[in-house]
N, CA, C and O atoms as a printed pandas DataFrame, in Angstrom:
     atom_number atom_name residue_name chain_id  residue_number  x_coord  y_coord  z_coord
0              1         N          UNK        A               1   68.130  -46.314  155.729
1              2        CA          UNK        A               1   69.013  -45.807  156.762
2              3         C          UNK        A               1   69.286  -44.339  156.489
3              4         O          UNK        A               1   69.376  -43.928  155.332
4              5         N          UNK        A               2   69.415  -43.561  157.522
5              6        CA          UNK        A               2   69.677  -42.136  157.413
6              7         C          UNK        A               2   71.147  -41.904  157.097
7              8         O          UNK        A               2   72.015  -42.628  157.585
8              9         N          UNK        A               3   71.420  -40.909  156.294
9             10        CA          UNK        A               3   72.815  -40.647  155.939
10            11         C          UNK        A               3   73.585  -40.086  157.128
11            12         O          UNK        A               3   73.006  -39.476  158.027
12            13         N          UNK        A               4   74.880  -40.297  157.119
13            14        CA          UNK        A               4   75.733  -39.835  158.213
14            15         C          UNK        A               4   75.732  -38.314  158.309
15            16         O          UNK        A               4   75.905  -37.766  159.398
16            17         N          UNK        A               5   75.542  -37.630  157.198
17            18        CA          UNK        A               5   75.570  -36.177  157.203
18            19         C          UNK        A               5   74.365  -35.580  157.920
19            20         O          UNK        A               5   74.447  -34.463  158.432
20            21         N          UNK        A               6   73.245  -36.303  157.968
21            22        CA          UNK        A               6   72.042  -35.726  158.557
22            23         C          UNK        A               6   71.677  -36.311  159.918
23            24         O          UNK        A               6   70.605  -36.003  160.440
24            25         N          UNK        A               7   72.526  -37.139  160.505
25            26        CA          UNK        A               7   72.212  -37.762  161.788
26            27         C          UNK        A               7   73.299  -37.520  162.813
27            28         O          UNK        A               7   74.470  -37.332  162.482
28            29         N          UNK        A               8   72.881  -37.530  164.058
29            30        CA          UNK        A               8   73.843  -37.447  165.135
30            31         C          UNK        A               8   74.431  -38.833  165.379
31            32         O          UNK        A               8   73.871  -39.832  164.925
32            33         N          UNK        A               9   75.539  -38.900  166.082
33            34        CA          UNK        A               9   76.182  -40.184  166.382
34            35         C          UNK        A               9   75.250  -41.137  167.129
35            36         O          UNK        A               9   75.207  -42.318  166.783
36            37         N          UNK        A              10   74.486  -40.672  168.158
37            38        CA          UNK        A              10   73.584  -41.607  168.843
38            39         C          UNK        A              10   72.517  -42.188  167.920
39            40         O          UNK        A              10   72.170  -43.363  168.043
40            41         N          UNK        A              11   71.993  -41.384  167.001
41            42        CA          UNK        A              11   70.995  -41.904  166.067
42            43         C          UNK        A              11   71.609  -42.903  165.100
43            44         O          UNK        A              11   70.982  -43.910  164.771
44            45         N          UNK        A              12   72.815  -42.640  164.643
45            46        CA          UNK        A              12   73.494  -43.588  163.765
46            47         C          UNK        A              12   73.751  -44.904  164.488
47            48         O          UNK        A              12   73.608  -45.972  163.892
48            49         N          UNK        A              13   74.125  -44.844  165.755
49            50        CA          UNK        A              13   74.376  -46.059  166.530
50            51         C          UNK        A              13   73.118  -46.913  166.614
51            52         O          UNK        A              13   73.206  -48.137  166.524
52            53         N          UNK        A              14   71.948  -46.297  166.786
53            54        CA          UNK        A              14   70.701  -47.058  166.850
54            55         C          UNK        A              14   70.437  -47.812  165.559
55            56         O          UNK        A              14   69.814  -48.873  165.579
56            57         N          UNK        A              15   70.903  -47.277  164.435
57            58        CA          UNK        A              15   70.694  -47.917  163.146
58            59         C          UNK        A              15   71.558  -49.164  162.974
59            60         O          UNK        A              15   71.383  -49.902  162.004
60            61         N          UNK        A              16   72.477  -49.409  163.890
61            62        CA          UNK        A              16   73.405  -50.525  163.770
62            63         C          UNK        A              16   73.160  -51.630  164.783
63            64         O          UNK        A              16   73.905  -52.610  164.801
64            65         N          UNK        A              17   72.149  -51.509  165.619
65            66        CA          UNK        A              17   71.948  -52.456  166.707
66            67         C          UNK        A              17   71.165  -53.683  166.252
67            68         O          UNK        A              17   70.048  -53.579  165.745
68            69         N          UNK        A              18   71.775  -54.833  166.444
69            70        CA          UNK        A              18   71.088  -56.110  166.281
70            71         C          UNK        A              18   70.859  -56.644  167.683
71            72         O          UNK        A              18   71.793  -56.724  168.481
72            73         N          UNK        A              19   69.639  -57.004  167.982
73            74        CA          UNK        A              19   69.275  -57.347  169.353
74            75         C          UNK        A              19   69.119  -58.844  169.560
75            76         O          UNK        A              19   68.886  -59.606  168.621
76            77         N          UNK        A              20   69.252  -59.234  170.800
77            78        CA          UNK        A              20   68.889  -60.562  171.269
78            79         C          UNK        A              20   67.571  -60.379  172.011
79            80         O          UNK        A              20   67.349  -59.339  172.631
80            81         N          UNK        A              21   66.699  -61.374  171.953
81            82        CA          UNK        A              21   65.435  -61.265  172.679
82            83         C          UNK        A              21   65.426  -62.268  173.827
83            84         O          UNK        A              21   66.121  -63.281  173.762
84            85         N          UNK        A              22   64.647  -62.001  174.881
85            86        CA          UNK        A              22   64.748  -62.798  176.099
86            87         C          UNK        A              22   63.994  -64.121  176.119
87            88         O          UNK        A              22   64.223  -64.933  177.016
88            89         N          UNK        A              23   63.105  -64.364  175.165
89            90        CA          UNK        A              23   62.256  -65.550  175.284
90            91         C          UNK        A              23   61.984  -66.186  173.922
91            92         O          UNK        A              23   62.420  -65.656  172.899
92            93         N          UNK        A              24   61.276  -67.305  173.893
93            94        CA          UNK        A              24   60.953  -67.967  172.627
94            95         C          UNK        A              24   59.723  -67.384  171.930
95            96         O          UNK        A              24   59.254  -67.943  170.938
96            97         N          UNK        A              25   59.199  -66.276  172.436
97            98        CA          UNK        A              25   58.059  -65.616  171.800
98            99         C          UNK        A              25   58.356  -64.132  171.615
99           100         O          UNK        A              25   59.225  -63.563  172.276
100          101         N          UNK        A              26   57.619  -63.534  170.711
101          102        CA          UNK        A              26   57.736  -62.090  170.516
102          103         C          UNK        A              26   56.705  -61.434  171.424
103          104         O          UNK        A              26   55.615  -61.069  170.984
104          105         N          UNK        A              27   57.064  -61.290  172.701
105          106        CA          UNK        A              27   56.128  -60.725  173.672
106          107         C          UNK        A              27   55.921  -59.236  173.422
107          108         O          UNK        A              27   56.549  -58.658  172.536
108          109         N          UNK        A              28   55.048  -58.624  174.198
109          110        CA          UNK        A              28   54.687  -57.220  173.998
110          111         C          UNK        A              28   55.898  -56.288  174.097
111          112         O          UNK        A              28   56.017  -55.350  173.309
112          113         N          UNK        A              29   56.789  -56.535  175.048
113          114        CA          UNK        A              29   57.973  -55.677  175.192
114          115         C          UNK        A              29   58.888  -55.798  173.983
115          116         O          UNK        A              29   59.415  -54.795  173.502
116          117         N          UNK        A              30   59.083  -57.019  173.485
117          118        CA          UNK        A              30   59.913  -57.234  172.299
118          119         C          UNK        A              30   59.297  -56.542  171.096
119          120         O          UNK        A              30   59.998  -55.854  170.353
120          121         N          UNK        A              31   58.009  -56.712  170.896
121          122        CA          UNK        A              31   57.324  -56.075  169.767
122          123         C          UNK        A              31   57.435  -54.554  169.845
123          124         O          UNK        A              31   57.687  -53.902  168.832
124          125         N          UNK        A              32   57.253  -53.991  171.019
125          126        CA          UNK        A              32   57.348  -52.545  171.190
126          127         C          UNK        A              32   58.771  -52.063  170.880
127          128         O          UNK        A              32   58.955  -51.046  170.211
128          129         N          UNK        A              33   59.769  -52.796  171.368
129          130        CA          UNK        A              33   61.172  -52.456  171.127
130          131         C          UNK        A              33   61.457  -52.413  169.624
131          132         O          UNK        A              33   62.083  -51.473  169.134
132          133         N          UNK        A              34   60.998  -53.427  168.902
133          134        CA          UNK        A              34   61.224  -53.480  167.459
134          135         C          UNK        A              34   60.396  -52.418  166.730
135          136         O          UNK        A              34   60.888  -51.766  165.809
136          137         N          UNK        A              35   59.152  -52.249  167.142
137          138        CA          UNK        A              35   58.274  -51.259  166.510
138          139         C          UNK        A              35   58.853  -49.854  166.644
139          140         O          UNK        A              35   58.726  -49.034  165.735
140          141         N          UNK        A              36   59.482  -49.584  167.771
141          142        CA          UNK        A              36   60.087  -48.275  168.009
142          143         C          UNK        A              36   61.390  -48.085  167.237
143          144         O          UNK        A              36   62.000  -47.018  167.312
144          145         N          UNK        A              37   61.824  -49.104  166.497
145          146        CA          UNK        A              37   63.028  -48.990  165.688
146          147         C          UNK        A              37   64.316  -49.103  166.457
147          148         O          UNK        A              37   65.341  -48.578  166.022
148          149         N          UNK        A              38   64.296  -49.774  167.588
149          150        CA          UNK        A              38   65.481  -49.873  168.441
150          151         C          UNK        A              38   66.480  -50.929  167.982
151          152         O          UNK        A              38   67.557  -51.045  168.567
152          153         N          UNK        A              39   66.151  -51.694  166.956
153          154        CA          UNK        A              39   67.080  -52.704  166.438
154          155         C          UNK        A              39   66.837  -52.893  164.951
155          156         O          UNK        A              39   65.709  -52.772  164.474
156          157         N          UNK        A              40   67.911  -53.192  164.222
157          158        CA          UNK        A              40   67.778  -53.428  162.787
158          159         C          UNK        A              40   67.717  -54.916  162.463
159          160         O          UNK        A              40   67.481  -55.291  161.315
160          161         N          UNK        A              41   67.927  -55.759  163.461
161          162        CA          UNK        A              41   67.926  -57.206  163.266
162          163         C          UNK        A              41   67.813  -57.887  164.626
163          164         O          UNK        A              41   67.980  -57.248  165.665
164          165         N          UNK        A              42   67.525  -59.193  164.610
165          166        CA          UNK        A              42   67.462  -59.986  165.836
166          167         C          UNK        A              42   68.335  -61.220  165.660
167          168         O          UNK        A              42   68.298  -61.878  164.620
168          169         N          UNK        A              43   69.119  -61.524  166.685
169          170        CA          UNK        A              43   69.879  -62.768  166.751
170          171         C          UNK        A              43   69.140  -63.723  167.678
171          172         O          UNK        A              43   68.769  -63.339  168.787
172          173         N          UNK        A              44   68.922  -64.948  167.247
173          174        CA          UNK        A              44   68.272  -65.961  168.077
174          175         C          UNK        A              44   69.326  -66.857  168.709
175          176         O          UNK        A              44   70.333  -67.190  168.083
176          177         N          UNK        A              45   69.084  -67.243  169.955
177          178        CA          UNK        A              45   69.966  -68.136  170.693
178          179         C          UNK        A              45   69.144  -69.326  171.193
179          180         O          UNK        A              45   67.946  -69.404  170.923
180          181         N          UNK        A              46   69.764  -70.231  171.901
181          182        CA          UNK        A              46   69.093  -71.429  172.388
182          183         C          UNK        A              46   67.830  -71.140  173.184
183          184         O          UNK        A              46   66.861  -71.893  173.093
184          185         N          UNK        A              47   67.824  -70.081  173.952
185          186        CA          UNK        A              47   66.638  -69.746  174.755
186          187         C          UNK        A              47   65.441  -69.362  173.894
187          188         O          UNK        A              47   64.308  -69.345  174.376
188          189         N          UNK        A              48   65.689  -69.051  172.614
189          190        CA          UNK        A              48   64.630  -68.606  171.723
190          191         C          UNK        A              48   64.044  -69.708  170.851
191          192         O          UNK        A              48   62.969  -69.534  170.276
192          193         N          UNK        A              49   64.737  -70.840  170.745
193          194        CA          UNK        A              49   64.366  -71.852  169.754
194          195         C          UNK        A              49   64.190  -73.217  170.407
195          196         O          UNK        A              49   65.046  -73.667  171.168
196          197         N          UNK        A              50   63.063  -73.875  170.100
197          198        CA          UNK        A              50   62.854  -75.222  170.622
198          199         C          UNK        A              50   62.619  -76.253  169.524
199          200         O          UNK        A              50   63.060  -77.395  169.653
200          201         N          UNK        A              51   61.936  -75.875  168.452
201          202        CA          UNK        A              51   61.679  -76.802  167.348
202          203         C          UNK        A              51   61.387  -75.981  166.088
203          204         O          UNK        A              51   61.192  -74.769  166.179
204          205         N          UNK        A              52   61.354  -76.618  164.921
205          206        CA          UNK        A              52   61.162  -75.865  163.679
206          207         C          UNK        A              52   59.863  -75.055  163.630
207          208         O          UNK        A              52   59.881  -73.916  163.165
208          209         N          UNK        A              53   58.749  -75.602  164.089
209          210        CA          UNK        A              53   57.478  -74.878  164.030
210          211         C          UNK        A              53   57.501  -73.633  164.931
211          212         O          UNK        A              53   57.021  -72.568  164.543
212          213         N          UNK        A              54   58.055  -73.779  166.116
213          214        CA          UNK        A              54   58.164  -72.633  167.026
214          215         C          UNK        A              54   59.088  -71.574  166.424
215          216         O          UNK        A              54   58.813  -70.379  166.531
216          217         N          UNK        A              55   60.184  -72.007  165.791
217          218        CA          UNK        A              55   61.110  -71.077  165.158
218          219         C          UNK        A              55   60.418  -70.300  164.046
219          220         O          UNK        A              55   60.599  -69.088  163.927
220          221         N          UNK        A              56   59.629  -70.990  163.235
221          222        CA          UNK        A              56   58.878  -70.336  162.169
222          223         C          UNK        A              56   57.872  -69.337  162.740
223          224         O          UNK        A              56   57.745  -68.224  162.230
224          225         N          UNK        A              57   57.162  -69.726  163.788
225          226        CA          UNK        A              57   56.198  -68.825  164.417
226          227         C          UNK        A              57   56.885  -67.578  164.967
227          228         O          UNK        A              57   56.379  -66.465  164.823
228          229         N          UNK        A              58   58.037  -67.774  165.594
229          230        CA          UNK        A              58   58.770  -66.646  166.163
230          231         C          UNK        A              58   59.266  -65.705  165.063
231          232         O          UNK        A              58   59.086  -64.491  165.163
232          233         N          UNK        A              59   59.882  -66.248  164.024
233          234        CA          UNK        A              59   60.391  -65.382  162.959
234          235         C          UNK        A              59   59.242  -64.669  162.240
235          236         O          UNK        A              59   59.384  -63.509  161.853
236          237         N          UNK        A              60   58.116  -65.345  162.061
237          238        CA          UNK        A              60   56.948  -64.687  161.469
238          239         C          UNK        A              60   56.480  -63.524  162.339
239          240         O          UNK        A              60   56.165  -62.449  161.829
240          241         N          UNK        A              61   56.436  -63.741  163.653
241          242        CA          UNK        A              61   56.001  -62.689  164.577
242          243         C          UNK        A              61   56.966  -61.503  164.555
243          244         O          UNK        A              61   56.535  -60.350  164.579
244          245         N          UNK        A              62   58.259  -61.783  164.511
245          246        CA          UNK        A              62   59.247  -60.705  164.458
246          247         C          UNK        A              62   59.109  -59.906  163.169
247          248         O          UNK        A              62   59.242  -58.682  163.176
248          249         N          UNK        A              63   58.843  -60.593  162.069
249          250        CA          UNK        A              63   58.703  -59.906  160.784
250          251         C          UNK        A              63   57.362  -59.190  160.638
251          252         O          UNK        A              63   57.231  -58.288  159.811
252          253         N          UNK        A              64   56.378  -59.578  161.424
253          254        CA          UNK        A              64   55.126  -58.808  161.441
254          255         C          UNK        A              64   55.400  -57.391  161.935
255          256         O          UNK        A              64   54.790  -56.430  161.464
256          257         N          UNK        A              65   56.309  -57.274  162.874
257          258        CA          UNK        A              65   56.637  -55.969  163.443
258          259         C          UNK        A              65   57.715  -55.270  162.620
259          260         O          UNK        A              65   57.580  -54.093  162.286
260          261         N          UNK        A              66   58.782  -55.993  162.293
261          262        CA          UNK        A              66   59.932  -55.385  161.620
262          263         C          UNK        A              66   59.809  -55.275  160.120
263          264         O          UNK        A              66   60.600  -54.573  159.490
264          265         N          UNK        A              67   58.841  -55.948  159.530
265          266        CA          UNK        A              67   58.669  -55.940  158.083
266          267         C          UNK        A              67   59.149  -57.245  157.469
267          268         O          UNK        A              67   59.915  -57.978  158.095
268          269         N          UNK        A              68   58.709  -57.544  156.250
269          270        CA          UNK        A              68   59.016  -58.839  155.628
270          271         C          UNK        A              68   60.497  -59.090  155.365
271          272         O          UNK        A              68   60.917  -60.241  155.249
272          273         N          UNK        A              69   61.278  -58.042  155.271
273          274        CA          UNK        A              69   62.719  -58.187  155.023
274          275         C          UNK        A              69   63.548  -58.063  156.297
275          276         O          UNK        A              69   64.776  -58.013  156.232
276          277         N          UNK        A              70   62.890  -58.013  157.456
277          278        CA          UNK        A              70   63.596  -57.848  158.728
278          279         C          UNK        A              70   64.554  -59.015  158.959
279          280         O          UNK        A              70   64.112  -60.164  158.963
280          281         N          UNK        A              71   65.846  -58.762  159.150
281          282        CA          UNK        A              71   66.823  -59.832  159.326
282          283         C          UNK        A              71   66.693  -60.542  160.684
283          284         O          UNK        A              71   66.688  -59.910  161.741
284          285         N          UNK        A              72   66.589  -61.863  160.615
285          286        CA          UNK        A              72   66.594  -62.706  161.810
286          287         C          UNK        A              72   67.657  -63.763  161.568
287          288         O          UNK        A              72   67.611  -64.477  160.567
288          289         N          UNK        A              73   68.616  -63.867  162.481
289          290        CA          UNK        A              73   69.680  -64.853  162.333
290          291         C          UNK        A              73   69.806  -65.655  163.613
291          292         O          UNK        A              73   69.196  -65.324  164.630
292          293         N          UNK        A              74   70.612  -66.721  163.555
293          294        CA          UNK        A              74   70.762  -67.598  164.714
294          295         C          UNK        A              74   72.228  -67.925  164.944
295          296         O          UNK        A              74   73.036  -67.941  164.015
296          297         N          UNK        A              75   72.546  -68.181  166.191
297          298        CA          UNK        A              75   73.892  -68.574  166.602
298          299         C          UNK        A              75   74.007  -70.086  166.418
299          300         O          UNK        A              75   73.590  -70.852  167.286
300          301         N          UNK        A              76   74.570  -70.511  165.297
301          302        CA          UNK        A              76   74.647  -71.944  164.964
302          303         C          UNK        A              76   76.082  -72.444  164.845
303          304         O          UNK        A              76   76.353  -73.346  164.053
304          305         N          UNK        A              77   77.000  -71.876  165.614
305          306        CA          UNK        A              77   78.403  -72.193  165.382
306          307         C          UNK        A              77   78.881  -73.545  165.911
307          308         O          UNK        A              77   79.977  -73.965  165.540
308          309         N          UNK        A              78   78.147  -74.232  166.733
309          310        CA          UNK        A              78   78.541  -75.564  167.191
310          311         C          UNK        A              78   79.719  -75.554  168.158
311          312         O          UNK        A              78   80.100  -74.504  168.675
312          313         N          UNK        A              79   80.294  -76.738  168.399
313          314        CA          UNK        A              79   81.414  -76.848  169.322
314          315         C          UNK        A              79   80.987  -76.760  170.775
315          316         O          UNK        A              79   79.831  -77.023  171.109
316          317         N          UNK        A              80   81.930  -76.386  171.644
317          318        CA          UNK        A              80   81.641  -76.275  173.079
318          319         C          UNK        A              80   80.563  -75.232  173.373
319          320         O          UNK        A              80   79.841  -75.337  174.365
320          321         N          UNK        A              81   80.461  -74.235  172.511
321          322        CA          UNK        A              81   79.498  -73.155  172.743
322          323         C          UNK        A              81   78.225  -73.341  171.927
323          324         O          UNK        A              81   77.539  -72.362  171.629
324          325         N          UNK        A              82   77.900  -74.560  171.565
325          326        CA          UNK        A              82   76.729  -74.820  170.741
326          327         C          UNK        A              82   75.478  -74.315  171.437
327          328         O          UNK        A              82   75.112  -74.818  172.499
328          329         N          UNK        A              83   74.819  -73.325  170.850
329          330        CA          UNK        A              83   73.683  -72.656  171.477
330          331         C          UNK        A              83   72.326  -73.260  171.084
331          332         O          UNK        A              83   71.373  -73.217  171.862
332          333         N          UNK        A              84   72.253  -73.817  169.878
333          334        CA          UNK        A              84   70.966  -74.303  169.362
334          335         C          UNK        A              84   71.133  -75.740  168.906
335          336         O          UNK        A              84   72.044  -76.064  168.143
336          337         N          UNK        A              85   70.243  -76.596  169.383
337          338        CA          UNK        A              85   70.296  -78.007  169.012
338          339         C          UNK        A              85   69.959  -78.171  167.529
339          340         O          UNK        A              85   69.107  -77.441  167.023
340          341         N          UNK        A              86   70.595  -79.103  166.816
341          342        CA          UNK        A              86   70.353  -79.288  165.388
342          343         C          UNK        A              86   68.874  -79.548  165.053
343          344         O          UNK        A              86   68.389  -79.079  164.023
344          345         N          UNK        A              87   68.161  -80.279  165.898
345          346        CA          UNK        A              87   66.750  -80.592  165.602
346          347         C          UNK        A              87   65.863  -79.353  165.613
347          348         O          UNK        A              87   64.740  -79.401  165.110
348          349         N          UNK        A              88   66.330  -78.272  166.161
349          350        CA          UNK        A              88   65.508  -77.059  166.244
350          351         C          UNK        A              88   65.402  -76.339  164.922
351          352         O          UNK        A              88   64.482  -75.542  164.735
352          353         N          UNK        A              89   66.312  -76.591  163.996
353          354        CA          UNK        A              89   66.340  -75.800  162.759
354          355         C          UNK        A              89   66.229  -76.623  161.477
355          356         O          UNK        A              89   66.436  -76.085  160.390
356          357         N          UNK        A              90   65.909  -77.906  161.575
357          358        CA          UNK        A              90   65.776  -78.711  160.349
358          359         C          UNK        A              90   64.731  -78.158  159.429
359          360         O          UNK        A              90   64.494  -78.715  158.356
């Protein structure tokens, strides 16, 4: 990450963005967005996850672009707002 002394506020803001992606695959637009450095992490929601194998494929694809340490997380809080079914992440 660039130090605060050498960056403008808009550039620093870009270093803090964790993105949501629109689909269960890392399509060309998503890959380009990540490759261009527009997000430091991705949050997955129900629309992104269907089963464990698909989840693994998606996270692998995201890390191909973002690097092996690229953070990928999921909204697993449960309750009325449960976004991802339990069987999707076993």
